[in-house]
CHARMM-style PDB file with segment names, atoms N, HN, CA, C and O in Angstrom:
ATOM      1  N   UNK     1     -11.692  -0.052  22.683  1.00  0.00      PROA
ATOM      2  CA  UNK     1     -10.712  -0.708  23.205  1.00  0.00      PROA
ATOM      3  C   UNK     1      -9.607   0.050  22.074  1.00  0.00      PROA
ATOM      4  O   UNK     1      -9.718   0.474  20.924  1.00  0.00      PROA
ATOM      5  N   UNK     2      -8.631  -0.026  22.957  1.00  0.00      PROA
ATOM      6  HN  UNK     2      -8.541  -0.370  23.892  1.00  0.00      PROA
ATOM      7  CA  UNK     2      -7.396   0.451  22.860  1.00  0.00      PROA
ATOM      8  C   UNK     2      -6.612  -0.034  21.429  1.00  0.00      PROA
ATOM      9  O   UNK     2      -6.467  -1.213  21.106  1.00  0.00      PROA
ATOM     10  N   UNK     3      -6.206   0.971  20.756  1.00  0.00      PROA
ATOM     11  HN  UNK     3      -6.323   1.929  21.018  1.00  0.00      PROA
ATOM     12  CA  UNK     3      -5.266   0.349  19.467  1.00  0.00      PROA
ATOM     13  C   UNK     3      -4.282   0.741  19.295  1.00  0.00      PROA
ATOM     14  O   UNK     3      -4.150   1.882  18.851  1.00  0.00      PROA
ATOM     15  N   UNK     4      -3.044  -0.174  19.625  1.00  0.00      PROA
ATOM     16  HN  UNK     4      -3.151  -1.101  19.986  1.00  0.00      PROA
ATOM     17  CA  UNK     4      -1.928  -0.092  18.978  1.00  0.00      PROA
ATOM     18  C   UNK     4      -0.946  -0.970  17.992  1.00  0.00      PROA
ATOM     19  O   UNK     4       0.235  -1.271  18.168  1.00  0.00      PROA
ATOM     20  N   UNK     5      -1.848  -1.288  16.869  1.00  0.00      PROA
ATOM     21  HN  UNK     5      -2.807  -1.044  16.727  1.00  0.00      PROA
ATOM     22  CA  UNK     5      -1.312  -1.461  15.425  1.00  0.00      PROA
ATOM     23  C   UNK     5      -1.790  -0.510  14.794  1.00  0.00      PROA
ATOM     24  O   UNK     5      -2.912  -0.006  14.733  1.00  0.00      PROA
ATOM     25  N   UNK     6      -0.063  -0.153  13.957  1.00  0.00      PROA
ATOM     26  HN  UNK     6       0.848  -0.562  14.006  1.00  0.00      PROA
ATOM     27  CA  UNK     6      -1.088   0.516  12.745  1.00  0.00      PROA
ATOM     28  C   UNK     6      -1.339  -0.232  11.702  1.00  0.00      PROA
ATOM     29  O   UNK     6      -1.342  -1.461  11.785  1.00  0.00      PROA
ATOM     30  N   UNK     7      -1.660   0.629  10.226  1.00  0.00      PROA
ATOM     31  HN  UNK     7      -1.658   1.627  10.159  1.00  0.00      PROA
ATOM     32  CA  UNK     7      -1.947   0.044   9.234  1.00  0.00      PROA
ATOM     33  C   UNK     7      -0.959  -1.104   8.298  1.00  0.00      PROA
ATOM     34  O   UNK     7      -1.451  -2.026   7.648  1.00  0.00      PROA
ATOM     35  N   UNK     8       0.299  -0.857   8.383  1.00  0.00      PROA
ATOM     36  HN  UNK     8       0.699  -0.107   8.911  1.00  0.00      PROA
ATOM     37  CA  UNK     8       1.386  -1.820   7.734  1.00  0.00      PROA
ATOM     38  C   UNK     8       1.742  -2.726   8.687  1.00  0.00      PROA
ATOM     39  O   UNK     8       2.215  -3.787   8.277  1.00  0.00      PROA
ATOM     40  N   UNK     9       1.582  -2.497  10.323  1.00  0.00      PROA
ATOM     41  HN  UNK     9       1.198  -1.636  10.656  1.00  0.00      PROA
ATOM     42  CA  UNK     9       1.826  -3.845  11.131  1.00  0.00      PROA
ATOM     43  C   UNK     9       0.483  -4.599  10.799  1.00  0.00      PROA
ATOM     44  O   UNK     9       0.584  -5.800  10.549  1.00  0.00      PROA
ATOM     45  N   UNK    10      -0.497  -4.140  10.778  1.00  0.00      PROA
ATOM     46  HN  UNK    10      -0.579  -3.165  10.981  1.00  0.00      PROA
ATOM     47  CA  UNK    10      -1.798  -4.846  10.958  1.00  0.00      PROA
ATOM     48  C   UNK    10      -1.714  -5.890   9.475  1.00  0.00      PROA
ATOM     49  O   UNK    10      -1.843  -7.110   9.578  1.00  0.00      PROA
ATOM     50  N   UNK    11      -1.492  -5.237   8.185  1.00  0.00      PROA
ATOM     51  HN  UNK    11      -1.387  -4.246   8.101  1.00  0.00      PROA
ATOM     52  CA  UNK    11      -1.852  -6.215   7.033  1.00  0.00      PROA
ATOM     53  C   UNK    11      -0.408  -7.110   7.440  1.00  0.00      PROA
ATOM     54  O   UNK    11      -0.562  -8.331   7.487  1.00  0.00      PROA
ATOM     55  N   UNK    12       0.797  -6.640   7.696  1.00  0.00      PROA
ATOM     56  HN  UNK    12       0.923  -5.649   7.659  1.00  0.00      PROA
ATOM     57  CA  UNK    12       2.004  -7.899   7.763  1.00  0.00      PROA
ATOM     58  C   UNK    12       1.249  -9.040   8.597  1.00  0.00      PROA
ATOM     59  O   UNK    12       1.122 -10.244   8.373  1.00  0.00      PROA
ATOM     60  N   UNK    13       0.722  -8.092   9.809  1.00  0.00      PROA
ATOM     61  HN  UNK    13       0.825  -7.114   9.991  1.00  0.00      PROA
ATOM     62  CA  UNK    13       0.441  -9.574  10.619  1.00  0.00      PROA
ATOM     63  C   UNK    13      -0.543 -10.380   9.925  1.00  0.00      PROA
ATOM     64  O   UNK    13      -0.464 -11.609   9.915  1.00  0.00      PROA
ATOM     65  N   UNK    14      -1.315  -9.845   9.440  1.00  0.00      PROA
ATOM     66  HN  UNK    14      -1.379  -8.847   9.448  1.00  0.00      PROA
ATOM     67  CA  UNK    14      -3.220 -10.926   8.747  1.00  0.00      PROA
ATOM     68  C   UNK    14      -2.256 -11.734   7.974  1.00  0.00      PROA
ATOM     69  O   UNK    14      -1.905 -12.789   8.501  1.00  0.00      PROA
ATOM     70  N   UNK    15      -1.544 -11.295   6.304  1.00  0.00      PROA
ATOM     71  HN  UNK    15      -1.829 -10.438   5.876  1.00  0.00      PROA
ATOM     72  CA  UNK    15      -0.978 -12.112   5.493  1.00  0.00      PROA
ATOM     73  C   UNK    15       0.025 -12.877   6.195  1.00  0.00      PROA
ATOM     74  O   UNK    15       0.361 -13.853   5.524  1.00  0.00      PROA
ATOM     75  N   UNK    16       0.726 -12.776   7.484  1.00  0.00      PROA
ATOM     76  HN  UNK    16       0.453 -11.983   8.029  1.00  0.00      PROA
ATOM     77  CA  UNK    16       1.834 -13.626   8.121  1.00  0.00      PROA
ATOM     78  C   UNK    16       0.842 -14.849   8.904  1.00  0.00      PROA
ATOM     79  O   UNK    16       1.126 -16.021   9.148  1.00  0.00      PROA
ATOM     80  N   UNK    17      -0.203 -14.211   9.136  1.00  0.00      PROA
ATOM     81  HN  UNK    17      -0.434 -13.258   8.938  1.00  0.00      PROA
ATOM     82  CA  UNK    17      -1.103 -15.093  10.290  1.00  0.00      PROA
ATOM     83  C   UNK    17      -1.834 -16.112   8.965  1.00  0.00      PROA
ATOM     84  O   UNK    17      -1.820 -17.342   8.932  1.00  0.00      PROA
ATOM     85  N   UNK    18      -2.525 -15.055   7.806  1.00  0.00      PROA
ATOM     86  HN  UNK    18      -2.536 -14.055   7.833  1.00  0.00      PROA
ATOM     87  CA  UNK    18      -2.917 -16.841   7.773  1.00  0.00      PROA
ATOM     88  C   UNK    18      -2.229 -17.311   6.119  1.00  0.00      PROA
ATOM     89  O   UNK    18      -2.949 -18.025   5.421  1.00  0.00      PROA
ATOM     90  N   UNK    19      -1.331 -17.031   5.759  1.00  0.00      PROA
ATOM     91  HN  UNK    19      -0.747 -16.451   6.326  1.00  0.00      PROA
ATOM     92  CA  UNK    19       0.252 -17.548   5.379  1.00  0.00      PROA
ATOM     93  C   UNK    19       0.484 -18.628   6.013  1.00  0.00      PROA
ATOM     94  O   UNK    19       0.984 -19.514   5.321  1.00  0.00      PROA
ATOM     95  N   UNK    20       0.266 -18.913   7.277  1.00  0.00      PROA
ATOM     96  HN  UNK    20      -0.140 -18.193   7.840  1.00  0.00      PROA
ATOM     97  CA  UNK    20       1.061 -19.975   8.540  1.00  0.00      PROA
ATOM     98  C   UNK    20      -0.156 -20.812   8.416  1.00  0.00      PROA
ATOM     99  O   UNK    20       0.067 -21.997   8.173  1.00  0.00      PROA
ATOM    100  N   UNK    21      -1.468 -20.430   8.538  1.00  0.00      PROA
ATOM    101  HN  UNK    21      -1.650 -19.467   8.736  1.00  0.00      PROA
ATOM    102  CA  UNK    21      -2.401 -21.381   8.997  1.00  0.00      PROA
ATOM    103  C   UNK    21      -2.649 -22.092   7.340  1.00  0.00      PROA
ATOM    104  O   UNK    21      -2.766 -23.312   7.221  1.00  0.00      PROA
ATOM    105  N   UNK    22      -2.693 -21.372   6.405  1.00  0.00      PROA
ATOM    106  HN  UNK    22      -2.598 -20.381   6.502  1.00  0.00      PROA
ATOM    107  CA  UNK    22      -3.026 -21.864   4.907  1.00  0.00      PROA
ATOM    108  C   UNK    22      -1.631 -22.934   5.079  1.00  0.00      PROA
ATOM    109  O   UNK    22      -1.903 -24.018   4.563  1.00  0.00      PROA
ATOM    110  N   UNK    23      -0.313 -22.909   5.628  1.00  0.00      PROA
ATOM    111  HN  UNK    23      -0.091 -22.028   6.047  1.00  0.00      PROA
ATOM    112  CA  UNK    23       0.968 -23.766   5.009  1.00  0.00      PROA
ATOM    113  C   UNK    23       0.011 -24.957   6.051  1.00  0.00      PROA
ATOM    114  O   UNK    23      -0.603 -25.948   5.656  1.00  0.00      PROA
ATOM    115  N   UNK    24       0.143 -24.491   7.337  1.00  0.00      PROA
ATOM    116  HN  UNK    24       0.642 -23.687   7.659  1.00  0.00      PROA
ATOM    117  CA  UNK    24      -0.351 -25.915   7.835  1.00  0.00      PROA
ATOM    118  C   UNK    24      -1.495 -26.669   7.669  1.00  0.00      PROA
ATOM    119  O   UNK    24      -1.474 -27.842   8.042  1.00  0.00      PROA
ATOM    120  N   UNK    25      -2.823 -26.044   7.009  1.00  0.00      PROA
ATOM    121  HN  UNK    25      -2.840 -25.091   6.706  1.00  0.00      PROA
ATOM    122  CA  UNK    25      -3.965 -26.712   6.440  1.00  0.00      PROA
ATOM    123  C   UNK    25      -3.121 -27.693   5.165  1.00  0.00      PROA
ATOM    124  O   UNK    25      -2.712 -28.854   5.160  1.00  0.00      PROA
ATOM    125  N   UNK    26      -3.111 -26.862   4.395  1.00  0.00      PROA
ATOM    126  HN  UNK    26      -3.444 -25.919   4.398  1.00  0.00      PROA
ATOM    127  CA  UNK    26      -1.937 -27.852   3.108  1.00  0.00      PROA
ATOM    128  C   UNK    26      -1.031 -28.801   3.826  1.00  0.00      PROA
ATOM    129  O   UNK    26      -1.291 -29.833   3.208  1.00  0.00      PROA
ATOM    130  N   UNK    27      -0.331 -29.063   4.528  1.00  0.00      PROA
ATOM    131  HN  UNK    27      -0.119 -28.225   5.030  1.00  0.00      PROA
ATOM    132  CA  UNK    27       0.097 -29.969   5.139  1.00  0.00      PROA
ATOM    133  C   UNK    27       1.864 -29.769   4.447  1.00  0.00      PROA
ATOM    134  O   UNK    27       2.427 -30.681   3.842  1.00  0.00      PROA
ATOM    135  N   UNK    28       2.507 -28.376   4.716  1.00  0.00      PROA
ATOM    136  HN  UNK    28       2.049 -27.635   5.208  1.00  0.00      PROA
ATOM    137  CA  UNK    28       3.709 -28.183   4.196  1.00  0.00      PROA
ATOM    138  C   UNK    28       4.146 -27.789   5.554  1.00  0.00      PROA
ATOM    139  O   UNK    28       5.358 -27.982   5.655  1.00  0.00      PROA
ATOM    140  N   UNK    29       3.619 -27.307   6.647  1.00  0.00      PROA
ATOM    141  HN  UNK    29       2.635 -27.151   6.565  1.00  0.00      PROA
ATOM    142  CA  UNK    29       4.292 -27.652   7.814  1.00  0.00      PROA
ATOM    143  C   UNK    29       3.847 -28.429   8.940  1.00  0.00      PROA
ATOM    144  O   UNK    29       3.116 -29.372   8.637  1.00  0.00      PROA
ATOM    145  N   UNK    30       4.117 -28.262  10.246  1.00  0.00      PROA
ATOM    146  HN  UNK    30       4.710 -27.496  10.492  1.00  0.00      PROA
ATOM    147  CA  UNK    30       3.467 -29.183  10.998  1.00  0.00      PROA
ATOM    148  C   UNK    30       2.554 -28.233  11.750  1.00  0.00      PROA
ATOM    149  O   UNK    30       2.101 -27.147  11.387  1.00  0.00      PROA
ATOM    150  N   UNK    31       2.383 -28.940  12.951  1.00  0.00      PROA
ATOM    151  HN  UNK    31       2.750 -29.822  13.246  1.00  0.00      PROA
ATOM    152  CA  UNK    31       0.776 -27.885  13.334  1.00  0.00      PROA
ATOM    153  C   UNK    31       1.598 -27.062  14.411  1.00  0.00      PROA
ATOM    154  O   UNK    31       1.014 -26.403  15.271  1.00  0.00      PROA
ATOM    155  N   UNK    32       2.733 -27.117  14.343  1.00  0.00      PROA
ATOM    156  HN  UNK    32       3.208 -27.653  13.644  1.00  0.00      PROA
ATOM    157  CA  UNK    32       3.309 -25.736  15.267  1.00  0.00      PROA
ATOM    158  C   UNK    32       2.921 -24.267  14.208  1.00  0.00      PROA
ATOM    159  O   UNK    32       3.479 -23.180  14.356  1.00  0.00      PROA
ATOM    160  N   UNK    33       2.174 -24.471  13.472  1.00  0.00      PROA
ATOM    161  HN  UNK    33       1.721 -25.354  13.351  1.00  0.00      PROA
ATOM    162  CA  UNK    33       1.683 -23.449  11.923  1.00  0.00      PROA
ATOM    163  C   UNK    33       0.474 -22.584  12.814  1.00  0.00      PROA
ATOM    164  O   UNK    33       0.466 -21.353  12.771  1.00  0.00      PROA
ATOM    165  N   UNK    34      -0.339 -23.197  13.462  1.00  0.00      PROA
ATOM    166  HN  UNK    34      -0.333 -24.197  13.497  1.00  0.00      PROA
ATOM    167  CA  UNK    34      -1.513 -22.770  13.928  1.00  0.00      PROA
ATOM    168  C   UNK    34      -1.146 -21.488  15.227  1.00  0.00      PROA
ATOM    169  O   UNK    34      -1.962 -20.851  15.893  1.00  0.00      PROA
ATOM    170  N   UNK    35       0.009 -21.440  15.251  1.00  0.00      PROA
ATOM    171  HN  UNK    35       0.672 -21.958  14.709  1.00  0.00      PROA
ATOM    172  CA  UNK    35       0.360 -20.468  16.249  1.00  0.00      PROA
ATOM    173  C   UNK    35       0.202 -18.636  14.580  1.00  0.00      PROA
ATOM    174  O   UNK    35       0.787 -17.559  14.468  1.00  0.00      PROA
ATOM    175  N   UNK    36      -0.411 -19.041  14.119  1.00  0.00      PROA
ATOM    176  HN  UNK    36      -0.886 -19.916  14.210  1.00  0.00      PROA
ATOM    177  CA  UNK    36      -1.161 -17.908  13.117  1.00  0.00      PROA
ATOM    178  C   UNK    36      -1.936 -17.371  13.087  1.00  0.00      PROA
ATOM    179  O   UNK    36      -2.457 -16.626  12.257  1.00  0.00      PROA
ATOM    180  N   UNK    37      -2.286 -17.916  14.731  1.00  0.00      PROA
ATOM    181  HN  UNK    37      -1.863 -18.521  15.405  1.00  0.00      PROA
ATOM    182  CA  UNK    37      -4.216 -17.224  14.803  1.00  0.00      PROA
ATOM    183  C   UNK    37      -3.188 -15.888  15.746  1.00  0.00      PROA
ATOM    184  O   UNK    37      -3.622 -14.742  15.862  1.00  0.00      PROA
ATOM    185  N   UNK    38      -2.009 -16.266  16.252  1.00  0.00      PROA
ATOM    186  HN  UNK    38      -1.656 -17.196  16.158  1.00  0.00      PROA
ATOM    187  CA  UNK    38      -1.917 -14.648  17.361  1.00  0.00      PROA
ATOM    188  C   UNK    38      -1.928 -14.047  16.109  1.00  0.00      PROA
ATOM    189  O   UNK    38      -3.007 -13.602  15.718  1.00  0.00      PROA
ATOM    190  N   UNK    39      -0.728 -13.921  15.244  1.00  0.00      PROA
ATOM    191  HN  UNK    39       0.148 -14.282  15.562  1.00  0.00      PROA
ATOM    192  CA  UNK    39      -0.598 -12.728  14.740  1.00  0.00      PROA
ATOM    193  C   UNK    39      -1.975 -12.063  14.059  1.00  0.00      PROA
ATOM    194  O   UNK    39      -2.387 -10.903  14.097  1.00  0.00      PROA
ATOM    195  N   UNK    40      -2.613 -13.462  13.314  1.00  0.00      PROA
ATOM    196  HN  UNK    40      -2.279 -14.404  13.283  1.00  0.00      PROA
ATOM    197  CA  UNK    40      -4.118 -12.624  12.609  1.00  0.00      PROA
ATOM    198  C   UNK    40      -4.901 -12.116  13.522  1.00  0.00      PROA
ATOM    199  O   UNK    40      -5.677 -11.263  13.092  1.00  0.00      PROA
ATOM    200  N   UNK    41      -4.983 -12.443  15.068  1.00  0.00      PROA
ATOM    201  HN  UNK    41      -4.352 -13.137  15.417  1.00  0.00      PROA
ATOM    202  CA  UNK    41      -6.364 -12.075  15.414  1.00  0.00      PROA
ATOM    203  C   UNK    41      -5.720 -10.817  15.935  1.00  0.00      PROA
ATOM    204  O   UNK    41      -6.574  -9.973  16.209  1.00  0.00      PROA
ATOM    205  N   UNK    42      -4.397 -10.397  16.174  1.00  0.00      PROA
ATOM    206  HN  UNK    42      -3.703 -11.082  15.952  1.00  0.00      PROA
ATOM    207  CA  UNK    42      -3.828  -9.087  16.428  1.00  0.00      PROA
ATOM    208  C   UNK    42      -3.995  -8.349  15.490  1.00  0.00      PROA
ATOM    209  O   UNK    42      -4.238  -7.174  15.764  1.00  0.00      PROA
ATOM    210  N   UNK    43      -3.931  -8.737  14.113  1.00  0.00      PROA
ATOM    211  HN  UNK    43      -3.734  -9.692  13.890  1.00  0.00      PROA
ATOM    212  CA  UNK    43      -3.960  -7.704  13.298  1.00  0.00      PROA
ATOM    213  C   UNK    43      -5.900  -7.678  12.552  1.00  0.00      PROA
ATOM    214  O   UNK    43      -6.383  -6.960  11.677  1.00  0.00      PROA
ATOM    215  N   UNK    44      -6.217  -8.237  12.974  1.00  0.00      PROA
ATOM    216  HN  UNK    44      -5.825  -8.820  13.685  1.00  0.00      PROA
ATOM    217  CA  UNK    44      -7.690  -7.800  12.676  1.00  0.00      PROA
ATOM    218  C   UNK    44      -8.730  -7.264  13.741  1.00  0.00      PROA
ATOM    219  O   UNK    44      -9.911  -6.979  13.538  1.00  0.00      PROA
ATOM    220  N   UNK    45      -7.711  -7.165  15.431  1.00  0.00      PROA
ATOM    221  HN  UNK    45      -6.752  -7.397  15.596  1.00  0.00      PROA
ATOM    222  CA  UNK    45      -8.681  -6.634  16.319  1.00  0.00      PROA
ATOM    223  C   UNK    45      -7.540  -4.853  16.238  1.00  0.00      PROA
ATOM    224  O   UNK    45      -8.171  -3.808  16.397  1.00  0.00      PROA
ATOM    225  N   UNK    46      -6.605  -4.798  16.092  1.00  0.00      PROA
ATOM    226  HN  UNK    46      -6.092  -5.646  15.963  1.00  0.00      PROA
ATOM    227  CA  UNK    46      -5.720  -3.762  16.133  1.00  0.00      PROA
ATOM    228  C   UNK    46      -5.141  -3.759  17.356  1.00  0.00      PROA
ATOM    229  O   UNK    46      -4.755  -2.684  17.815  1.00  0.00      PROA
ATOM    230  N   UNK    47      -5.014  -4.730  17.949  1.00  0.00      PROA
ATOM    231  HN  UNK    47      -5.328  -5.603  17.576  1.00  0.00      PROA
ATOM    232  CA  UNK    47      -4.449  -4.271  19.375  1.00  0.00      PROA
ATOM    233  C   UNK    47      -3.185  -5.863  19.823  1.00  0.00      PROA
ATOM    234  O   UNK    47      -3.398  -7.073  19.752  1.00  0.00      PROA
ATOM    235  N   UNK    48      -2.318  -5.320  20.124  1.00  0.00      PROA
ATOM    236  HN  UNK    48      -2.145  -4.337  20.181  1.00  0.00      PROA
ATOM    237  CA  UNK    48      -1.245  -6.160  20.422  1.00  0.00      PROA
ATOM    238  C   UNK    48      -0.744  -6.124  22.043  1.00  0.00      PROA
ATOM    239  O   UNK    48       0.059  -5.297  22.475  1.00  0.00      PROA
ATOM    240  N   UNK    49      -1.428  -7.266  22.909  1.00  0.00      PROA
ATOM    241  HN  UNK    49      -2.081  -7.938  22.558  1.00  0.00      PROA
ATOM    242  CA  UNK    49      -0.892  -6.980  24.298  1.00  0.00      PROA
ATOM    243  C   UNK    49      -0.018  -6.812  24.651  1.00  0.00      PROA
ATOM    244  O   UNK    49       0.162  -5.976  25.536  1.00  0.00      PROA
ATOM    245  N   UNK    50       1.475  -7.925  23.840  1.00  0.00      PROA
ATOM    246  HN  UNK    50       1.329  -8.605  23.121  1.00  0.00      PROA
ATOM    247  CA  UNK    50       2.793  -7.445  23.822  1.00  0.00      PROA
ATOM    248  C   UNK    50       3.383  -5.843  23.810  1.00  0.00      PROA
ATOM    249  O   UNK    50       4.454  -5.560  24.346  1.00  0.00      PROA
ATOM    250  N   UNK    51       2.706  -5.049  23.264  1.00  0.00      PROA
ATOM    251  HN  UNK    51       1.835  -5.279  22.828  1.00  0.00      PROA
ATOM    252  CA  UNK    51       3.158  -3.957  23.347  1.00  0.00      PROA
ATOM    253  C   UNK    51       2.786  -3.208  24.429  1.00  0.00      PROA
ATOM    254  O   UNK    51       3.573  -2.414  24.945  1.00  0.00      PROA
ATOM    255  N   UNK    52       1.931  -3.336  24.737  1.00  0.00      PROA
ATOM    256  HN  UNK    52       1.292  -3.981  24.319  1.00  0.00      PROA
ATOM    257  CA  UNK    52       1.471  -2.549  26.412  1.00  0.00      PROA
ATOM    258  C   UNK    52       2.575  -2.245  27.387  1.00  0.00      PROA
ATOM    259  O   UNK    52       2.666  -1.141  27.924  1.00  0.00      PROA
ATOM    260  N   UNK    53       3.557  -3.400  27.650  1.00  0.00      PROA
ATOM    261  HN  UNK    53       3.483  -4.297  27.214  1.00  0.00      PROA
ATOM    262  CA  UNK    53       4.412  -3.091  28.742  1.00  0.00      PROA
ATOM    263  C   UNK    53       5.370  -2.177  28.282  1.00  0.00      PROA
ATOM    264  O   UNK    53       5.941  -1.490  29.128  1.00  0.00      PROA
ATOM    265  N   UNK    54       5.723  -2.007  26.794  1.00  0.00      PROA
ATOM    266  HN  UNK    54       5.259  -2.566  26.106  1.00  0.00      PROA
ATOM    267  CA  UNK    54       6.616  -1.310  26.973  1.00  0.00      PROA
ATOM    268  C   UNK    54       6.314  -0.010  26.117  1.00  0.00      PROA
ATOM    269  O   UNK    54       7.167   0.545  25.425  1.00  0.00      PROA
ATOM    270  N   UNK    55       4.820   0.467  26.263  1.00  0.00      PROA
ATOM    271  HN  UNK    55       4.127   0.016  26.825  1.00  0.00      PROA
ATOM    272  CA  UNK    55       4.397   1.177  25.582  1.00  0.00      PROA
ATOM    273  C   UNK    55       4.891   1.303  24.320  1.00  0.00      PROA
ATOM    274  O   UNK    55       5.787   2.105  24.056  1.00  0.00      PROA
ATOM    275  N   UNK    56       4.569   0.842  23.804  1.00  0.00      PROA
ATOM    276  HN  UNK    56       3.841   0.191  24.018  1.00  0.00      PROA
ATOM    277  CA  UNK    56       4.713   0.924  21.594  1.00  0.00      PROA
ATOM    278  C   UNK    56       3.665   0.914  21.142  1.00  0.00      PROA
ATOM    279  O   UNK    56       2.778   0.437  21.851  1.00  0.00      PROA
ATOM    280  N   UNK    57       3.264   1.476  19.651  1.00  0.00      PROA
ATOM    281  HN  UNK    57       3.984   1.864  19.075  1.00  0.00      PROA
ATOM    282  CA  UNK    57       2.345   1.508  19.412  1.00  0.00      PROA
ATOM    283  C   UNK    57       3.133   1.862  17.840  1.00  0.00      PROA
ATOM    284  O   UNK    57       4.123   2.591  17.786  1.00  0.00      PROA
ATOM    285  N   UNK    58       2.568   1.275  16.719  1.00  0.00      PROA
ATOM    286  HN  UNK    58       1.763   0.683  16.763  1.00  0.00      PROA
ATOM    287  CA  UNK    58       2.641   1.306  15.704  1.00  0.00      PROA
ATOM    288  C   UNK    58       1.333   2.238  14.888  1.00  0.00      PROA
ATOM    289  O   UNK    58       1.110   2.500  13.706  1.00  0.00      PROA
ATOM    290  N   UNK    59       0.871   2.454  15.751  1.00  0.00      PROA
ATOM    291  HN  UNK    59       1.052   2.240  16.711  1.00  0.00      PROA
ATOM    292  CA  UNK    59      -0.153   3.686  15.316  1.00  0.00      PROA
ATOM    293  C   UNK    59       0.437   5.056  14.887  1.00  0.00      PROA
ATOM    294  O   UNK    59       1.219   5.508  15.723  1.00  0.00      PROA
ATOM    295  N   UNK    60       0.253   5.824  13.791  1.00  0.00      PROA
ATOM    296  HN  UNK    60      -0.383   5.457  13.111  1.00  0.00      PROA
ATOM    297  CA  UNK    60       0.689   6.794  13.655  1.00  0.00      PROA
ATOM    298  C   UNK    60      -0.022   8.177  14.792  1.00  0.00      PROA
ATOM    299  O   UNK    60      -0.704   8.010  15.803  1.00  0.00      PROA
ATOM    300  N   UNK    61       0.427   9.459  14.189  1.00  0.00      PROA
ATOM    301  HN  UNK    61       0.980   9.595  13.367  1.00  0.00      PROA
ATOM    302  CA  UNK    61      -0.114  10.562  15.500  1.00  0.00      PROA
ATOM    303  C   UNK    61      -1.646  10.550  15.572  1.00  0.00      PROA
ATOM    304  O   UNK    61      -2.284   9.891  14.751  1.00  0.00      PROA
ATOM    305  N   UNK    62      -2.097  11.079  16.285  1.00  0.00      PROA
ATOM    306  HN  UNK    62      -1.578  11.615  16.951  1.00  0.00      PROA
ATOM    307  CA  UNK    62      -3.764  11.068  15.827  1.00  0.00      PROA
ATOM    308  C   UNK    62      -3.457  12.989  15.598  1.00  0.00      PROA
ATOM    309  O   UNK    62      -2.626  13.603  16.267  1.00  0.00      PROA
ATOM    310  N   UNK    63      -4.029  13.402  14.902  1.00  0.00      PROA
ATOM    311  HN  UNK    63      -4.704  12.903  14.358  1.00  0.00      PROA
ATOM    312  CA  UNK    63      -4.038  14.589  14.847  1.00  0.00      PROA
ATOM    313  C   UNK    63      -4.500  15.779  15.851  1.00  0.00      PROA
ATOM    314  O   UNK    63      -5.631  15.938  16.311  1.00  0.00      PROA
ATOM    315  N   UNK    64      -3.210  16.667  16.105  1.00  0.00      PROA
ATOM    316  HN  UNK    64      -2.292  16.537  15.731  1.00  0.00      PROA
ATOM    317  CA  UNK    64      -3.869  17.217  17.200  1.00  0.00      PROA
ATOM    318  C   UNK    64      -3.026  17.216  18.192  1.00  0.00      PROA
ATOM    319  O   UNK    64      -2.569  18.214  18.748  1.00  0.00      PROA
ATOM    320  N   UNK    65      -2.717  15.668  18.529  1.00  0.00      PROA
ATOM    321  HN  UNK    65      -3.089  14.857  18.076  1.00  0.00      PROA
ATOM    322  CA  UNK    65      -1.910  15.477  19.359  1.00  0.00      PROA
ATOM    323  C   UNK    65      -0.325  14.938  19.407  1.00  0.00      PROA
ATOM    324  O   UNK    65      -0.029  14.489  18.300  1.00  0.00      PROA
ATOM    325  N   UNK    66       0.464  14.875  20.089  1.00  0.00      PROA
ATOM    326  HN  UNK    66       0.224  15.239  20.988  1.00  0.00      PROA
ATOM    327  CA  UNK    66       1.900  15.100  19.794  1.00  0.00      PROA
ATOM    328  C   UNK    66       2.474  14.136  21.048  1.00  0.00      PROA
ATOM    329  OT1 UNK    66       3.686  14.003  21.220  1.00  0.00      PROA
TER     330      UNK     66
END
């Protein structure tokens, strides 16, 4: 599978996703917090479909390729 989410981006997505889900479960925010599933999933799978149309990638350069 194509990977377009780099390490730093991945960590931030996972932390934000878990934070939103935890805040929802604990009752600090409303049900809109379940949107945290999206950044969590994109961080876990290292793939963000929103990056595709723009040709973006937060992954570093592979060795030997520029």
